[in-house]
N, C-alpha and C positions, 0 to 999 in steps of 0.2 A: 260388119257393123256391130254385131252383137258379141264379138270376141273381145274379152277383157285384156288389158295390157299384161297382167300376170300370166294368163294362159298363153299368150303369144310369146312371152320370154322363155317359158319352159320348153317350147317346141325346138329351140336351137340346140345343136349338139355341143357337148362340152369339149373345149379344145384341150389337146394333150392328154388323152385318156390314160396312157400307161405311166407317164411321168407324174400325173396327179395321184395315182395309186401308190407310187414309190414314195412320194412326199408324205403320204398319210401313214405308211407302214414303217418308214425309217425311224421316226421318234419312238414308236412302240418297241422296235427291235433294240434301239439304243438303251431304253429303260430296262429291258430284260437283261442286257449285257451288264449294265451297272449293278442291278440286283444280284446277278450271278456272282460277280466278283466281290461285292461287299457283304452279302448275306448268305447265300446258299453255299458257296464253296468253303468259306471258313467254318460254317456250322457242320458241314459233312466231314471236314477234316478233324474237328474236335470230337465228333461222334466216333470216328474210326480210332482215334487215340484212346478214348475212354473205353471202347470195347476191347482194344488190345490190352489195356491195363487190367480190366476185369477178367479177361480170359487167362491172364498170366498170374492171377492171385494164387498164392501157395501158403502152406502151413507156416505159422508164426508171423505172417504179415499183419499189420495193424490196418483195420478198415473202418470206414464210416458208412453206416447204412443210410437208406433213404429217409428214415425216421430220425436220424441224428445220433444214433447210438454208436459209440466207439468201442471197439473190442479187438481181440486178437483171434485170428483164424486158427482153429485147431484141427479141422478136417475139411477137405475139399472133395466134392462130388461133381458129377456132370452139371447139374442145374442148381445145386444147393451148396452152401458153405455152413459150417458150424462155427459160431463166433462165441468166444468166451468173454462175457461182459465184466465179470468179477470172479473171484475164486469160487469154483463149484457152481457157477451160473452160466449155463451154455444155452444158446438159442440157435435154431436153424433158420437161415435166411436164404431167399432166392438170390442167386448170383447176380441177376440183372438188376436187383434193387440196390446193390452196393453203389454208393455215389462217389466214393473215393478210396484209393489205396494209399495209405501214408507210408512214405519211404522212411525206413528206420534211420538211415544215414542223415536225412535232413531234419528229422524230428529232434527238437531241443528238449532237454529235461526241464521240468518246471522248477522255478526258483522259489524256495520257501521264504 
């Protein structure tokens, strides 16, 4: 007599316990797979290519630093590179801060 209808409804067992769990987890797994193929995988591929480029930098390569400075590499060490920005103006930069290595074959001369 004193039992409310809401309390009486919660006492019943949920039908299909394992299939209900599968229905709840499947959309989350599908979202993770979509994120993996659209975001995580391409980004990690780009990072690997960038790291390979930076590791392969050599003397006389033209590089762009993280600050936007463009110069020619004059000396390569383990963690540092020496970049010549102008005649007799050389700076040392951390290799990992290089943002791009410009391919001399694809670089076009400036038209005056």
